[in-house]
PQR file with spaces between the fields and no chain letter, atoms N, CA, C, O and H, PARSE charges and radii, in Angstrom:
ATOM       1  N    MET     1       0.758   -1.413   -0.058 -0.4000 1.5000
ATOM       2  CA   MET     1      -0.248    0.235    0.114 -0.0000 2.0000
ATOM       3  C    MET     1       1.112    1.376    0.190  0.5500 1.7000
ATOM       4  O    MET     1       2.289    1.028    0.084 -0.5500 1.4000
ATOM       5  N    GLY     2       0.805    2.292    0.323 -0.4000 1.5000
ATOM       6  CA   GLY     2       1.454    3.327    0.370 -0.0000 2.0000
ATOM       7  C    GLY     2       1.790    4.301    1.986  0.5500 1.7000
ATOM       8  O    GLY     2       1.360    3.584    2.889 -0.5500 1.4000
ATOM       9  H    GLY     2      -0.150    2.574    0.409  0.4000 1.0000
ATOM      10  N    ARG     3       2.156    5.114    2.360 -0.4000 1.5000
ATOM      11  CA   ARG     3       2.803    5.406    3.295 -0.0000 2.0000
ATOM      12  C    ARG     3       1.374    6.162    4.494  0.5500 1.7000
ATOM      13  O    ARG     3       0.670    7.159    4.329 -0.5500 1.4000
ATOM      14  H    ARG     3       2.505    5.697    1.626  0.4000 1.0000
ATOM      15  N    THR     4       1.427    5.088    5.715 -0.4000 1.5000
ATOM      16  CA   THR     4       0.422    6.001    6.617 -0.0000 2.0000
ATOM      17  C    THR     4       0.717    6.994    6.840  0.5500 1.7000
ATOM      18  O    THR     4       1.801    7.573    6.905 -0.5500 1.4000
ATOM      19  H    THR     4       1.998    4.278    5.849  0.4000 1.0000
ATOM      20  N    MET     5      -1.149    7.494    7.094 -0.4000 1.5000
ATOM      21  CA   MET     5      -0.814    9.049    7.355 -0.0000 2.0000
ATOM      22  C    MET     5      -1.372    8.937    8.473  0.5500 1.7000
ATOM      23  O    MET     5      -2.120    7.970    8.616 -0.5500 1.4000
ATOM      24  H    MET     5      -2.030    7.023    7.041  0.4000 1.0000
ATOM      25  N    VAL     6      -1.167    9.980    9.723 -0.4000 1.5000
ATOM      26  CA   VAL     6      -1.807   10.361   11.044 -0.0000 2.0000
ATOM      27  C    VAL     6      -2.210   11.734   10.690  0.5500 1.7000
ATOM      28  O    VAL     6      -1.450   12.678   10.477 -0.5500 1.4000
ATOM      29  H    VAL     6      -0.560   10.766    9.606  0.4000 1.0000
ATOM      30  N    VAL     7      -3.533   11.730   10.653 -0.4000 1.5000
ATOM      31  CA   VAL     7      -4.254   13.269   10.292 -0.0000 2.0000
ATOM      32  C    VAL     7      -5.274   13.448   11.763  0.5500 1.7000
ATOM      33  O    VAL     7      -6.141   12.691   12.202 -0.5500 1.4000
ATOM      34  H    VAL     7      -4.150   10.962   10.827  0.4000 1.0000
ATOM      35  N    SER     8      -4.743   14.822   12.305 -0.4000 1.5000
ATOM      36  CA   SER     8      -5.352   15.429   13.564 -0.0000 2.0000
ATOM      37  C    SER     8      -5.745   16.579   13.504  0.5500 1.7000
ATOM      38  O    SER     8      -5.170   17.520   12.958 -0.5500 1.4000
ATOM      39  H    SER     8      -4.039   15.436   11.948  0.4000 1.0000
ATOM      40  N    VAL     9      -7.101   16.588   14.253 -0.4000 1.5000
ATOM      41  CA   VAL     9      -7.768   17.918   13.569 -0.0000 2.0000
ATOM      42  C    VAL     9      -8.203   18.676   14.837  0.5500 1.7000
ATOM      43  O    VAL     9      -8.986   19.621   14.929 -0.5500 1.4000
ATOM      44  H    VAL     9      -7.568   15.823   14.697  0.4000 1.0000
ATOM      45  N    ALA    10      -7.457   17.987   15.858 -0.4000 1.5000
ATOM      46  CA   ALA    10      -7.966   18.660   17.007 -0.0000 2.0000
ATOM      47  C    ALA    10      -8.056   19.768   16.800  0.5500 1.7000
ATOM      48  O    ALA    10      -9.250   20.064   16.829 -0.5500 1.4000
ATOM      49  H    ALA    10      -6.821   17.219   15.783  0.4000 1.0000
ATOM      50  N    LYS    11      -7.450   20.601   16.597 -0.4000 1.5000
ATOM      51  CA   LYS    11      -6.818   22.201   16.560 -0.0000 2.0000
ATOM      52  C    LYS    11      -7.658   22.919   15.820  0.5500 1.7000
ATOM      53  O    LYS    11      -7.372   24.115   15.762 -0.5500 1.4000
ATOM      54  H    LYS    11      -6.480   20.361   16.573  0.4000 1.0000
ATOM      55  N    GLU    12      -8.748   22.524   15.145 -0.4000 1.5000
ATOM      56  CA   GLU    12     -10.123   23.187   13.878 -0.0000 2.0000
ATOM      57  C    GLU    12     -11.017   22.649   14.940  0.5500 1.7000
ATOM      58  O    GLU    12     -11.748   23.576   15.288 -0.5500 1.4000
ATOM      59  H    GLU    12      -8.981   21.552   15.191  0.4000 1.0000
ATOM      60  N    ILE    13     -11.305   21.492   15.657 -0.4000 1.5000
ATOM      61  CA   ILE    13     -12.123   20.977   16.582 -0.0000 2.0000
ATOM      62  C    ILE    13     -12.407   21.922   17.809  0.5500 1.7000
ATOM      63  O    ILE    13     -13.324   21.863   18.627 -0.5500 1.4000
ATOM      64  H    ILE    13     -10.711   20.739   15.373  0.4000 1.0000
ATOM      65  N    ARG    14     -11.195   22.953   17.689 -0.4000 1.5000
ATOM      66  CA   ARG    14     -11.589   23.185   19.344 -0.0000 2.0000
ATOM      67  C    ARG    14     -12.084   24.855   18.959  0.5500 1.7000
ATOM      68  O    ARG    14     -12.382   25.595   19.897 -0.5500 1.4000
ATOM      69  H    ARG    14     -10.450   23.002   17.024  0.4000 1.0000
ATOM      70  N    HIS    15     -12.134   25.283   17.761 -0.4000 1.5000
ATOM      71  CA   HIS    15     -12.136   26.663   17.384 -0.0000 2.0000
ATOM      72  C    HIS    15     -13.482   26.484   16.742  0.5500 1.7000
ATOM      73  O    HIS    15     -13.684   27.466   16.029 -0.5500 1.4000
ATOM      74  H    HIS    15     -11.892   24.682   16.999  0.4000 1.0000
ATOM      75  N    PHE    16     -14.617   25.532   16.691 -0.4000 1.5000
ATOM      76  CA   PHE    16     -16.023   25.719   15.881 -0.0000 2.0000
ATOM      77  C    PHE    16     -16.746   23.871   16.597  0.5500 1.7000
ATOM      78  O    PHE    16     -16.470   22.672   16.553 -0.5500 1.4000
ATOM      79  H    PHE    16     -14.453   24.734   17.271  0.4000 1.0000
ATOM      80  N    PRO    17     -17.940   24.986   17.278 -0.5600 1.5000
ATOM      81  CA   PRO    17     -18.540   23.819   18.492  0.2800 2.0000
ATOM      82  C    PRO    17     -18.757   22.771   17.136  0.5500 1.7000
ATOM      83  O    PRO    17     -18.696   23.150   15.966 -0.5500 1.4000
ATOM      84  N    THR    18     -18.954   21.732   17.470 -0.4000 1.5000
ATOM      85  CA   THR    18     -19.099   19.976   16.759 -0.0000 2.0000
ATOM      86  C    THR    18     -20.396   20.105   16.330  0.5500 1.7000
ATOM      87  O    THR    18     -20.704   19.192   15.564 -0.5500 1.4000
ATOM      88  H    THR    18     -19.003   21.424   18.420  0.4000 1.0000
ATOM      89  N    GLU    19     -21.294   20.919   16.544 -0.4000 1.5000
ATOM      90  CA   GLU    19     -22.636   20.594   15.823 -0.0000 2.0000
ATOM      91  C    GLU    19     -22.303   21.555   14.138  0.5500 1.7000
ATOM      92  O    GLU    19     -22.897   21.276   13.096 -0.5500 1.4000
ATOM      93  H    GLU    19     -21.044   21.661   17.166  0.4000 1.0000
ATOM      94  N    THR    20     -21.253   22.657   14.263 -0.4000 1.5000
ATOM      95  CA   THR    20     -20.691   22.874   13.021 -0.0000 2.0000
ATOM      96  C    THR    20     -20.283   22.431   11.638  0.5500 1.7000
ATOM      97  O    THR    20     -20.486   22.759   10.469 -0.5500 1.4000
ATOM      98  H    THR    20     -20.771   22.883   15.109  0.4000 1.0000
ATOM      99  N    LEU    21     -19.302   21.117   12.641 -0.4000 1.5000
ATOM     100  CA   LEU    21     -18.848   20.763   11.505 -0.0000 2.0000
ATOM     101  C    LEU    21     -19.480   19.232   11.027  0.5500 1.7000
ATOM     102  O    LEU    21     -20.096   18.344   11.617 -0.5500 1.4000
ATOM     103  H    LEU    21     -19.136   20.850   13.590  0.4000 1.0000
ATOM     104  N    PRO    22     -19.020   19.414    9.743 -0.5600 1.5000
ATOM     105  CA   PRO    22     -20.035   17.859    8.950  0.2800 2.0000
ATOM     106  C    PRO    22     -19.706   16.868    9.396  0.5500 1.7000
ATOM     107  O    PRO    22     -18.486   16.722    9.474 -0.5500 1.4000
ATOM     108  N    LEU    23     -20.511   15.824    9.854 -0.4000 1.5000
ATOM     109  CA   LEU    23     -20.009   14.322    9.678 -0.0000 2.0000
ATOM     110  C    LEU    23     -20.699   13.408    9.233  0.5500 1.7000
ATOM     111  O    LEU    23     -21.910   13.206    9.139 -0.5500 1.4000
ATOM     112  H    LEU    23     -21.502   15.943    9.790  0.4000 1.0000
ATOM     113  N    TYR    24     -19.620   12.768    8.914 -0.4000 1.5000
ATOM     114  CA   TYR    24     -19.800   11.413    7.668 -0.0000 2.0000
ATOM     115  C    TYR    24     -19.710   10.352    8.766  0.5500 1.7000
ATOM     116  O    TYR    24     -19.374   10.372    9.950 -0.5500 1.4000
ATOM     117  H    TYR    24     -18.636   12.932    8.990  0.4000 1.0000
ATOM     118  N    GLU    25     -20.222    9.245    7.755 -0.4000 1.5000
ATOM     119  CA   GLU    25     -20.359    7.640    8.591 -0.0000 2.0000
ATOM     120  C    GLU    25     -19.069    7.253    7.579  0.5500 1.7000
ATOM     121  O    GLU    25     -18.827    7.619    6.429 -0.5500 1.4000
ATOM     122  H    GLU    25     -20.496    9.229    6.793  0.4000 1.0000
ATOM     123  N    ALA    26     -18.110    6.070    8.790 -0.4000 1.5000
ATOM     124  CA   ALA    26     -17.234    5.754    7.860 -0.0000 2.0000
ATOM     125  C    ALA    26     -17.884    4.542    6.795  0.5500 1.7000
ATOM     126  O    ALA    26     -17.371    4.170    5.740 -0.5500 1.4000
ATOM     127  H    ALA    26     -18.307    5.773    9.725  0.4000 1.0000
ATOM     128  N    MET    27     -19.253    4.019    7.450 -0.4000 1.5000
ATOM     129  CA   MET    27     -19.795    2.851    6.790 -0.0000 2.0000
ATOM     130  C    MET    27     -20.300    3.272    5.815  0.5500 1.7000
ATOM     131  O    MET    27     -20.173    2.477    4.884 -0.5500 1.4000
ATOM     132  H    MET    27     -19.669    4.321    8.308  0.4000 1.0000
ATOM     133  N    ASP    28     -21.054    4.538    5.453 -0.4000 1.5000
ATOM     134  CA   ASP    28     -21.081    4.906    4.186 -0.0000 2.0000
ATOM     135  C    ASP    28     -20.071    5.721    3.187  0.5500 1.7000
ATOM     136  O    ASP    28     -19.977    5.507    1.978 -0.5500 1.4000
ATOM     137  H    ASP    28     -21.157    5.184    6.209  0.4000 1.0000
ATOM     138  N    LEU    29     -19.570    6.385    3.692 -0.4000 1.5000
ATOM     139  CA   LEU    29     -18.148    6.693    2.858 -0.0000 2.0000
ATOM     140  C    LEU    29     -18.006    5.037    2.039  0.5500 1.7000
ATOM     141  O    LEU    29     -18.073    4.958    0.812 -0.5500 1.4000
ATOM     142  H    LEU    29     -19.646    6.558    4.674  0.4000 1.0000
ATOM     143  N    THR    30     -17.856    4.099    2.709 -0.4000 1.5000
ATOM     144  CA   THR    30     -16.955    2.580    2.019 -0.0000 2.0000
ATOM     145  C    THR    30     -18.089    2.146    1.749  0.5500 1.7000
ATOM     146  O    THR    30     -17.948    0.942    1.535 -0.5500 1.4000
ATOM     147  H    THR    30     -17.802    4.163    3.705  0.4000 1.0000
ATOM     148  N    LYS    31     -19.526    2.539    1.592 -0.4000 1.5000
ATOM     149  CA   LYS    31     -20.508    1.919    1.521 -0.0000 2.0000
ATOM     150  C    LYS    31     -21.017    0.222    1.690  0.5500 1.7000
ATOM     151  O    LYS    31     -21.456   -0.761    1.093 -0.5500 1.4000
ATOM     152  H    LYS    31     -19.640    3.517    1.766  0.4000 1.0000
ATOM     153  N    GLY    32     -20.557    0.784    3.034 -0.4000 1.5000
ATOM     154  CA   GLY    32     -20.873   -0.822    4.042 -0.0000 2.0000
ATOM     155  C    GLY    32     -19.509   -1.867    3.515  0.5500 1.7000
ATOM     156  O    GLY    32     -19.600   -3.035    3.893 -0.5500 1.4000
ATOM     157  H    GLY    32     -20.200    1.583    3.518  0.4000 1.0000
ATOM     158  N    GLY    33     -18.720   -1.632    2.977 -0.4000 1.5000
ATOM     159  CA   GLY    33     -17.196   -2.425    2.625 -0.0000 2.0000
ATOM     160  C    GLY    33     -16.182   -1.768    3.703  0.5500 1.7000
ATOM     161  O    GLY    33     -16.676   -1.311    4.733 -0.5500 1.4000
ATOM     162  H    GLY    33     -18.647   -0.684    2.669  0.4000 1.0000
ATOM     163  N    ASP    34     -14.934   -1.711    3.527 -0.4000 1.5000
ATOM     164  CA   ASP    34     -13.704   -1.703    4.282 -0.0000 2.0000
ATOM     165  C    ASP    34     -12.743   -0.005    4.214  0.5500 1.7000
ATOM     166  O    ASP    34     -12.088    0.755    4.927 -0.5500 1.4000
ATOM     167  H    ASP    34     -14.533   -2.083    2.690  0.4000 1.0000
ATOM     168  N    LEU    35     -13.473   -0.237    2.242 -0.4000 1.5000
ATOM     169  CA   LEU    35     -12.426    0.531    1.746 -0.0000 2.0000
ATOM     170  C    LEU    35     -13.102    1.826    1.104  0.5500 1.7000
ATOM     171  O    LEU    35     -14.204    1.603    0.602 -0.5500 1.4000
ATOM     172  H    LEU    35     -14.005   -0.854    1.662  0.4000 1.0000
ATOM     173  N    ALA    36     -12.514    3.491    1.011 -0.4000 1.5000
ATOM     174  CA   ALA    36     -12.909    3.874    0.144 -0.0000 2.0000
ATOM     175  C    ALA    36     -12.310    5.017   -0.324  0.5500 1.7000
ATOM     176  O    ALA    36     -11.866    5.647    0.636 -0.5500 1.4000
ATOM     177  H    ALA    36     -11.619    3.672    1.419  0.4000 1.0000
ATOM     178  N    LYS    37     -12.106    5.546   -1.330 -0.4000 1.5000
ATOM     179  CA   LYS    37     -10.959    6.646   -2.144 -0.0000 2.0000
ATOM     180  C    LYS    37     -11.462    7.775   -1.939  0.5500 1.7000
ATOM     181  O    LYS    37     -12.558    8.170   -2.336 -0.5500 1.4000
ATOM     182  H    LYS    37     -12.466    5.034   -2.110  0.4000 1.0000
ATOM     183  N    ILE    38     -10.284    8.634   -0.985 -0.4000 1.5000
ATOM     184  CA   ILE    38     -10.808   10.134   -1.134 -0.0000 2.0000
ATOM     185  C    ILE    38      -9.856   11.025   -1.870  0.5500 1.7000
ATOM     186  O    ILE    38      -8.646   10.805   -1.804 -0.5500 1.4000
ATOM     187  H    ILE    38      -9.394    8.313   -0.662  0.4000 1.0000
ATOM     188  N    LYS    39     -10.310   11.957   -2.522 -0.4000 1.5000
ATOM     189  CA   LYS    39      -9.738   12.866   -3.700 -0.0000 2.0000
ATOM     190  C    LYS    39      -9.314   14.536   -2.781  0.5500 1.7000
ATOM     191  O    LYS    39     -10.272   15.289   -2.603 -0.5500 1.4000
ATOM     192  H    LYS    39     -11.292   12.135   -2.575  0.4000 1.0000
ATOM     193  N    LEU    40      -8.613   14.768   -2.522 -0.4000 1.5000
ATOM     194  CA   LEU    40      -8.007   15.954   -2.332 -0.0000 2.0000
ATOM     195  C    LEU    40      -7.513   16.412   -3.379  0.5500 1.7000
ATOM     196  O    LEU    40      -6.391   16.010   -3.688 -0.5500 1.4000
ATOM     197  H    LEU    40      -7.835   14.157   -2.667  0.4000 1.0000
ATOM     198  N    ASP    41      -8.382   17.652   -4.470 -0.4000 1.5000
ATOM     199  CA   ASP    41      -7.278   18.591   -5.319 -0.0000 2.0000
ATOM     200  C    ASP    41      -6.924   17.215   -6.260  0.5500 1.7000
ATOM     201  O    ASP    41      -7.779   16.343   -6.417 -0.5500 1.4000
ATOM     202  H    ASP    41      -9.294   17.979   -4.219  0.4000 1.0000
ATOM     203  N    ASP    42      -5.634   17.123   -6.838 -0.4000 1.5000
ATOM     204  CA   ASP    42      -5.044   16.345   -7.357 -0.0000 2.0000
ATOM     205  C    ASP    42      -4.406   14.749   -6.610  0.5500 1.7000
ATOM     206  O    ASP    42      -3.715   13.912   -7.192 -0.5500 1.4000
ATOM     207  H    ASP    42      -4.940   17.832   -6.711  0.4000 1.0000
ATOM     208  N    GLN    43      -4.884   14.704   -5.236 -0.4000 1.5000
ATOM     209  CA   GLN    43      -4.209   13.590   -4.627 -0.0000 2.0000
ATOM     210  C    GLN    43      -5.316   13.170   -3.962  0.5500 1.7000
ATOM     211  O    GLN    43      -6.162   13.713   -3.251 -0.5500 1.4000
ATOM     212  H    GLN    43      -5.446   15.383   -4.763  0.4000 1.0000
ATOM     213  N    LEU    44      -4.936   11.177   -4.693 -0.4000 1.5000
ATOM     214  CA   LEU    44      -6.464   10.589   -4.025 -0.0000 2.0000
ATOM     215  C    LEU    44      -5.792    9.367   -2.911  0.5500 1.7000
ATOM     216  O    LEU    44      -4.935    8.488   -2.828 -0.5500 1.4000
ATOM     217  H    LEU    44      -4.249   10.737   -5.271  0.4000 1.0000
ATOM     218  N    TYR    45      -6.858   10.037   -2.179 -0.4000 1.5000
ATOM     219  CA   TYR    45      -6.126    8.366   -0.660 -0.0000 2.0000
ATOM     220  C    TYR    45      -6.932    7.575   -0.778  0.5500 1.7000
ATOM     221  O    TYR    45      -7.821    7.725   -1.617 -0.5500 1.4000
ATOM     222  H    TYR    45      -7.555   10.752   -2.246  0.4000 1.0000
ATOM     223  N    THR    46      -6.862    6.358    0.124 -0.4000 1.5000
ATOM     224  CA   THR    46      -7.607    5.246    0.161 -0.0000 2.0000
ATOM     225  C    THR    46      -7.840    4.734    1.968  0.5500 1.7000
ATOM     226  O    THR    46      -7.094    4.082    2.698 -0.5500 1.4000
ATOM     227  H    THR    46      -6.140    6.237    0.805  0.4000 1.0000
ATOM     228  N    LEU    47      -8.999    5.267    2.192 -0.4000 1.5000
ATOM     229  CA   LEU    47      -9.182    5.390    3.511 -0.0000 2.0000
ATOM     230  C    LEU    47     -10.021    3.935    3.498  0.5500 1.7000
ATOM     231  O    LEU    47     -10.838    3.545    2.664 -0.5500 1.4000
ATOM     232  H    LEU    47      -9.606    5.796    1.599  0.4000 1.0000
ATOM     233  N    ARG    48      -9.434    3.130    4.966 -0.4000 1.5000
ATOM     234  CA   ARG    48      -9.615    1.749    5.299 -0.0000 2.0000
ATOM     235  C    ARG    48     -10.440    1.323    6.470  0.5500 1.7000
ATOM     236  O    ARG    48     -11.284    2.218    6.416 -0.5500 1.4000
ATOM     237  H    ARG    48      -8.770    3.448    5.643  0.4000 1.0000
ATOM     238  N    ILE    49     -10.647    0.890    7.071 -0.4000 1.5000
ATOM     239  CA   ILE    49     -11.484    0.198    8.156 -0.0000 2.0000
ATOM     240  C    ILE    49     -11.325   -0.596    8.812  0.5500 1.7000
ATOM     241  O    ILE    49     -12.339   -1.008    9.374 -0.5500 1.4000
ATOM     242  H    ILE    49      -9.962    0.163    7.114  0.4000 1.0000
ATOM     243  N    THR    50     -10.220   -1.172    9.089 -0.4000 1.5000
ATOM     244  CA   THR    50      -9.633   -2.160   10.177 -0.0000 2.0000
ATOM     245  C    THR    50     -10.888   -3.133   11.245  0.5500 1.7000
ATOM     246  O    THR    50     -11.822   -2.817   11.983 -0.5500 1.4000
ATOM     247  H    THR    50      -9.396   -0.837    8.632  0.4000 1.0000
ATOM     248  N    ARG    51     -10.294   -4.335   10.830 -0.4000 1.5000
ATOM     249  CA   ARG    51     -11.125   -5.419   11.604 -0.0000 2.0000
ATOM     250  C    ARG    51     -11.297   -4.788   12.963  0.5500 1.7000
ATOM     251  O    ARG    51     -12.364   -4.674   13.566 -0.5500 1.4000
ATOM     252  H    ARG    51      -9.535   -4.593   10.230  0.4000 1.0000
ATOM     253  N    ALA    52     -10.161   -4.411   13.347 -0.4000 1.5000
ATOM     254  CA   ALA    52     -10.444   -3.695   14.660 -0.0000 2.0000
ATOM     255  C    ALA    52     -11.081   -2.304   15.002  0.5500 1.7000
ATOM     256  O    ALA    52     -10.825   -1.466   15.867 -0.5500 1.4000
ATOM     257  H    ALA    52      -9.294   -4.504   12.857  0.4000 1.0000
ATOM     258  N    GLY    53     -12.112   -2.384   13.884 -0.4000 1.5000
ATOM     259  CA   GLY    53     -12.695   -1.130   13.894 -0.0000 2.0000
ATOM     260  C    GLY    53     -11.888    0.235   13.446  0.5500 1.7000
ATOM     261  O    GLY    53     -12.678    0.868   12.745 -0.5500 1.4000
ATOM     262  H    GLY    53     -12.320   -3.065   13.181  0.4000 1.0000
ATOM     263  N    LYS    54     -11.125    0.675   13.515 -0.4000 1.5000
ATOM     264  CA   LYS    54     -10.246    2.200   13.548 -0.0000 2.0000
ATOM     265  C    LYS    54     -10.115    1.955   12.053  0.5500 1.7000
ATOM     266  O    LYS    54     -10.248    0.947   11.359 -0.5500 1.4000
ATOM     267  H    LYS    54     -10.484    0.161   14.084  0.4000 1.0000
ATOM     268  N    LEU    55      -9.753    3.461   11.747 -0.4000 1.5000
ATOM     269  CA   LEU    55      -9.789    4.052   10.745 -0.0000 2.0000
ATOM     270  C    LEU    55      -7.948    4.184   10.142  0.5500 1.7000
ATOM     271  O    LEU    55      -7.098    4.312   11.022 -0.5500 1.4000
ATOM     272  H    LEU    55      -9.645    4.280   12.310  0.4000 1.0000
ATOM     273  N    ILE    56      -7.513    4.141    8.727 -0.4000 1.5000
ATOM     274  CA   ILE    56      -6.428    4.274    8.236 -0.0000 2.0000
ATOM     275  C    ILE    56      -6.593    5.194    7.390  0.5500 1.7000
ATOM     276  O    ILE    56      -7.597    5.041    6.696 -0.5500 1.4000
ATOM     277  H    ILE    56      -8.204    4.037    8.012  0.4000 1.0000
ATOM     278  N    LEU    57      -5.998    6.077    7.189 -0.4000 1.5000
ATOM     279  CA   LEU    57      -6.041    7.094    5.987 -0.0000 2.0000
ATOM     280  C    LEU    57      -4.648    6.462    5.275  0.5500 1.7000
ATOM     281  O    LEU    57      -3.802    5.905    5.976 -0.5500 1.4000
ATOM     282  H    LEU    57      -5.182    6.201    7.753  0.4000 1.0000
ATOM     283  N    THR    58      -4.507    6.584    3.982 -0.4000 1.5000
ATOM     284  CA   THR    58      -3.085    6.010    3.075 -0.0000 2.0000
ATOM     285  C    THR    58      -2.908    6.988    2.047  0.5500 1.7000
ATOM     286  O    THR    58      -3.912    7.341    1.429 -0.5500 1.4000
ATOM     287  H    THR    58      -5.194    7.036    3.413  0.4000 1.0000
ATOM     288  N    LYS    59      -1.830    7.468    1.772 -0.4000 1.5000
ATOM     289  CA   LYS    59      -1.704    8.079    0.535 -0.0000 2.0000
ATOM     290  C    LYS    59      -1.749    7.305   -0.907  0.5500 1.7000
ATOM     291  O    LYS    59      -1.627    7.942   -1.954 -0.5500 1.4000
ATOM     292  H    LYS    59      -1.015    7.181    2.274  0.4000 1.0000
């Protein structure tokens, strides 16, 4: 696969009340599976749900 990225959004969350942030269900993003592709500009990332129920985002 590629490199594993650790994504931290704690700083942004402190500035905005939780109810104003978009909320996405991981199972909706993966359509019930365990993988989804996420595009940001021209970069493509893979979101994976592990057997332990953790999320991994890789480039």
